[in-house]
C-alpha positions in Angstrom: 59.0 15.8 21.9 56.0 17.1 20.1 52.7 16.3 21.7 50.1 14.2 20.0 47.9 16.3 17.7 44.4 17.0 18.9 41.7 15.2 16.9 39.1 17.4 15.4 35.5 16.5 14.9 32.9 17.9 12.6 29.3 18.7 13.7 27.9 15.4 12.7 30.6 13.4 14.6 30.0 15.6 17.7 26.3 14.9 17.5 26.9 11.2 17.2 29.2 11.2 20.2 26.6 13.2 22.2 23.8 10.9 21.1 25.8 7.8 22.2 26.1 9.2 25.7 22.3 9.4 26.0 21.5 6.0 27.5 17.7 6.4 27.2 17.9 7.4 23.6 20.3 4.5 22.8 17.9 2.1 24.6 15.0 3.4 22.5 17.2 3.1 19.4 17.9 -0.6 20.1 14.2 -1.2 20.8 13.4 0.2 17.4 16.1 -1.9 15.7 14.6 -5.0 17.4 11.1 -4.1 16.3 12.1 -3.5 12.7 14.2 -6.6 12.6 11.3 -8.7 13.8 9.0 -7.1 11.3 11.3 -7.6 8.3 11.9 -11.3 9.2 8.4 -11.9 10.6 8.0 -15.2 8.7 11.1 -16.7 10.5 10.4 -15.4 14.0 6.7 -16.5 14.2 5.4 -20.0 14.5 2.3 -19.4 12.3 1.3 -17.2 9.4 -0.8 -14.1 10.0 -3.9 -15.9 8.6 -3.4 -19.4 10.2 -6.5 -19.9 12.4 -8.2 -22.6 14.4 -11.6 -21.3 15.7 -11.8 -23.9 18.4 -9.2 -21.9 20.3 -11.0 -18.5 20.1 -9.5 -16.2 22.7 -7.3 -18.9 24.0 -5.1 -17.6 26.9 -1.3 -17.5 26.6 0.3 -20.9 26.5 2.6 -21.8 29.3 6.0 -23.3 28.2 7.3 -25.9 30.7 10.9 -26.9 31.2 10.3 -29.2 34.1 8.4 -32.5 33.9 6.0 -33.9 36.5 8.9 -35.3 38.6 10.5 -31.9 38.7 13.4 -32.9 36.4 14.7 -30.4 33.8 13.6 -31.4 30.3 13.2 -30.1 26.8 10.7 -27.2 26.6 7.2 -28.4 25.9 3.5 -27.4 26.1 0.5 -29.4 27.2 -2.5 -30.0 25.1 -5.7 -28.0 25.7 -9.3 -29.2 26.0 -12.1 -26.7 25.2 -15.3 -26.9 27.3 -18.2 -24.6 28.0 -19.5 -23.5 31.5 -23.1 -22.9 32.5 -22.9 -19.4 30.9 -21.7 -20.9 27.6 -18.3 -19.3 28.0 -15.2 -21.1 26.7 -13.1 -22.8 29.3 -9.6 -24.1 28.5 -8.4 -27.1 30.5 -4.8 -28.4 30.4 -4.5 -32.0 29.2 -1.4 -33.3 31.0 -1.6 -36.6 29.1 -0.8 -34.7 25.9 2.7 -33.1 25.6 4.0 -31.3 22.6 7.8 -30.5 22.6 8.8 -27.0 21.4 10.9 -27.5 18.3 13.4 -25.0 17.0 14.3 -24.2 13.4 11.5 -26.4 12.3 9.8 -26.5 8.9 6.4 -24.7 8.6 4.3 -22.9 6.1 6.3 -21.8 3.1 7.3 -18.1 2.7 9.9 -15.9 1.0 12.7 -14.2 2.8 12.5 -10.5 1.8 10.0 -11.6 -0.9 12.8 -13.3 -2.8 14.3 -16.5 -1.3 11.8 -19.3 -0.6 12.0 -21.0 2.8 10.0 -23.0 5.3 12.2 -22.7 8.4 10.6 -21.0 11.4 12.3 -20.2 14.7 10.0 -22.4 16.8 6.8 -24.3 16.7 5.0 -27.4 18.0 3.6 -30.4 16.2 0.0 -30.6 15.2 -2.6 -30.8 16.7 -0.8 -28.9 19.5 -0.9 -25.1 19.4 1.4 -22.6 21.0 0.1 -19.1 21.7 2.8 -17.1 23.4 0.6 -14.0 23.9 -2.8 -15.7 23.5 -5.2 -15.9 20.5 -7.7 -13.6 18.9 -11.4 -14.2 18.3 -10.6 -16.5 15.4 -8.0 -18.6 17.1 -5.0 -16.9 15.4 -1.8 -16.6 17.3 -1.6 -13.0 18.5 2.2 -13.0 18.8 2.5 -13.9 15.1 -0.1 -11.4 14.0 1.6 -8.6 16.1 4.9 -9.3 14.4 3.3 -9.3 10.9 1.3 -6.2 11.9 4.6 -4.4 12.7 5.7 -5.0 9.2 2.7 -2.9 7.9 2.5 -0.2 10.6 6.3 0.4 10.9 6.9 0.4 7.1 4.0 2.8 6.4 5.4 5.3 8.9 8.9 5.2 7.3 7.9 5.2 3.7 5.1 7.8 4.2 7.4 10.2 6.0 10.2 9.9 3.4 7.8 10.7 0.6 6.2 13.5 2.5 9.5 15.1 3.5 10.9 14.8 0.0 7.9 16.8 -1.3 8.2 19.3 1.5 11.9 19.8 1.0 11.7 20.3 -2.8 8.7 22.6 -2.7 10.0 24.6 0.3 13.4 24.9 -1.4 12.0 26.1 -4.7 9.7 28.7 -2.9 12.5 30.0 -0.7 15.1 30.2 -3.6 12.9 31.9 -6.2 10.6 34.0 -4.0 8.2 36.4 -5.7 5.1 34.9 -7.5 6.4 31.3 -7.3 6.8 31.7 -3.6 3.3 33.2 -3.2 1.6 30.5 -5.3 3.3 27.5 -3.5 2.7 28.9 -0.1 -1.0 29.5 -0.8 -1.2 25.8 -1.8 0.5 24.8 1.4 -2.0 26.9 3.4 -4.9 25.2 1.7 -3.6 21.8 2.9 -3.0 23.2 6.4 -6.5 24.7 6.7 -8.1 21.3 6.9 -7.5 19.3 10.1 -5.2 16.4 9.5 -7.5 13.6 10.4 -10.5 14.9 8.4 -8.2 15.4 5.4 -7.1 11.8 5.9 -10.7 10.6 5.9 -11.6 12.6 2.9 -8.6 11.3 0.9 -9.4 7.7 2.0 -13.0 8.1 0.8 -11.7 8.6 -2.7 -10.0 5.1 -2.7 -12.3 2.6 -4.4 -13.9 0.1 -2.1 -12.9 -2.9 -4.2 -9.1 -2.4 -3.6 -7.3 -5.4 -2.2 -5.1 -5.1 0.9 -1.9 -4.5 -1.1 -3.6 -1.6 -3.1 -5.0 -0.2 0.2 -1.5 -0.3 1.7 -0.1 1.7 -1.2 -3.1 4.1 -1.1 -2.6 4.7 2.6 1.1 5.5 2.0 0.2 8.0 -0.7 -2.6 9.5 1.4 -0.3 10.0 4.4 2.3 11.6 2.2 -0.1 14.4 1.4 -0.8 15.1 5.0 2.4 16.4 6.5 4.4 18.0 3.7 2.9 21.5 3.8 4.1 22.5 7.3 7.6 21.3 6.5 7.6 23.2 3.2 6.8 26.5 4.9 9.7 26.0 7.5 12.2 25.0 4.8 11.1 28.0 2.7 11.9 30.3 5.6 15.3 28.8 6.0 16.0 29.0 2.2 15.1 32.7 2.1 18.1 33.4 4.3 20.4 30.8 2.7 20.0 32.0 -0.8 21.9 35.2 0.0 24.9 33.4 1.4 28.3 33.7 -0.3 28.5 30.1 -1.2 25.2 30.4 -3.1 26.4 33.5 -4.9 29.6 31.7 -5.8 27.6 28.7 -7.2 25.6 31.1 -9.4 28.8 32.7 -10.7 30.1 29.3 -11.6 27.1 28.8 -13.8 25.3 26.0 -11.8 21.6 25.6 -12.6 19.0 26.7 -10.1 18.0 23.1 -9.3 21.6 22.1 -8.7 22.1 25.0 -6.3 18.9 24.2 -4.4 19.6 20.4 -4.1 23.4 20.5 -3.7 24.0 23.7 -1.8 20.9 25.0 0.0 18.9 21.9 1.1 21.9 20.1 2.7 22.1 23.1 5.2 18.5 22.2 6.3 19.5 18.6 7.0 19.9 19.0 10.8 16.3 20.3 11.2 15.0 17.7 8.7 16.4 14.7 10.6 14.9 15.9 13.8 11.5 16.7 12.1 11.5 13.2 10.5 12.0 11.4 13.7 9.3 13.4 15.5 6.9 13.0 12.6 7.0 9.2 12.1 4.8 8.5 15.2 2.1 10.7 13.7 2.1 8.5 10.5 2.0 5.3 12.6 -0.9 6.7 14.6 -2.7 7.8 11.5 -2.5 4.4 9.9 -3.6 2.8 13.2 -6.5 5.1 13.5 -7.7 4.3 9.9 -7.3 0.6 10.5 -9.0 0.8 13.9 -12.2 2.3 12.3 -12.1 -0.2 9.4 -10.8 2.1 6.7 -7.2 0.9 6.6 -5.7 -2.6 6.3 -8.4 -5.2 6.3 -8.6 -8.6 7.9 -7.0 -11.2 7.5 -4.0 -9.0 6.9 -2.6 -7.6 10.1 -1.7 -4.2 11.2 -1.5 -2.9 14.8 -4.6 -0.7 14.1 -6.9 -3.5 13.0 -5.6 -5.8 15.7 -6.5 -3.2 18.3 -10.0 -3.0 16.9 -10.9 -6.3 18.8 -10.4 -4.4 22.0 -13.3 -2.0 21.3 -15.6 -3.9 23.8 -15.2 -4.0 27.5 -16.3 -7.6 27.6 -13.5 -8.8 25.3 -11.0 -6.8 27.3 -12.3 -8.4 30.6 -12.0 -12.0 29.5 -9.1 -11.6 27.1 -6.9 -8.7 28.3 -4.0 -9.8 26.0 -5.8 -8.2 23.0 -4.6 -4.9 24.3 -1.0 -5.8 23.4 -1.2 -4.0 20.0 -1.9 -0.7 21.9 1.2 -1.3 24.0 3.4 -1.8 20.9 2.0 1.4 19.3 2.7 3.3 22.6 6.2 1.8 22.8 7.1 2.7 19.2 5.7 6.3 19.5 7.6 6.9 22.7 10.9 5.5 21.3 10.7 7.8 18.2 9.8 10.8 20.4 12.7 10.2 22.8 15.2 9.7 19.9 13.8 12.9 18.2 14.3 14.9 21.4 17.8 13.5 21.9 18.7 14.4 18.3 17.4 17.9 18.8 19.7 18.3 21.8 22.7 16.8 19.9 22.2 19.0 16.9 21.7 22.2 18.9 23.7 25.2 17.6 25.9 25.2 20.6 27.6 22.1 19.3 28.8 24.1 16.3 31.0 26.1 18.7 32.9 23.0 19.7 35.6 22.1 17.2 37.4 19.4 19.1 37.0 17.0 22.0 
């Protein structure tokens, strides 16, 4: 009886199997999926909009959610009301008013929004009735829910990282591919342009490009401008690396065969040369996204990025610039934790992909 034929795997399938066996990388992958899911559907997962404020509750501490009543019986989740007073040093003091109870309501109507910017809706995952307020992770200086603003801020910071790196890497791949394929004067000209961008330190180039943006831009225009600016920061180094790879690839037999078949130069570059740089490009993209997120956060932190009341992790962290605010409201450091968590997850996944796409996997044809 003939044995069962052995199943063969290509390089990409081998890399996926190896990546799936890396528990830390998979955990980071699921964390990023959760963060991006929360950001995309921020309107549904948050009880308030990013600009919903009540200045009476400035720096209100995190709200405790109770599931037991005064008699110790299990009941529907609820929060107590809060009374604001001032001590002898004129500091805000928040006292629990146990005579006021506000049940936590799920799938309740709230401020209107549009799902994915298209479908109108008012349903939010949870909330409490007015005048009650629920602050899962405390409030900022203007009494806005920090949890809601963090989720909305992730929509800005995470999307800028992805969109910016995609544009930048597209530019780098195309320019590097053209320089490596043609060589000669075209190569010299394009590489000198790359070196001009690489001569200027990245953050200073970022500030210089940001200074060109008109001061009267609204937040949406600033968002687009930051994406464009970040796209001009990281493409040059990638272009030089891709150019070096293309210099060797252009002499391969499959490229010569494509020329003999009469394919155009751009078709050869896009269809036959650049796909062979895909393994390196995927790794480089994953390792570069944290830099874009940190760059946007740095701009917003110093007031040159997304402006209040719109939220990004950078401008949320700007409230933690003073030691007094951190001492009395330590929860305002949460945006820094989310930046750290996201950067670490991308770096771990990038390192795991680098191991999975290592050339030694090409030697394995079957498992």
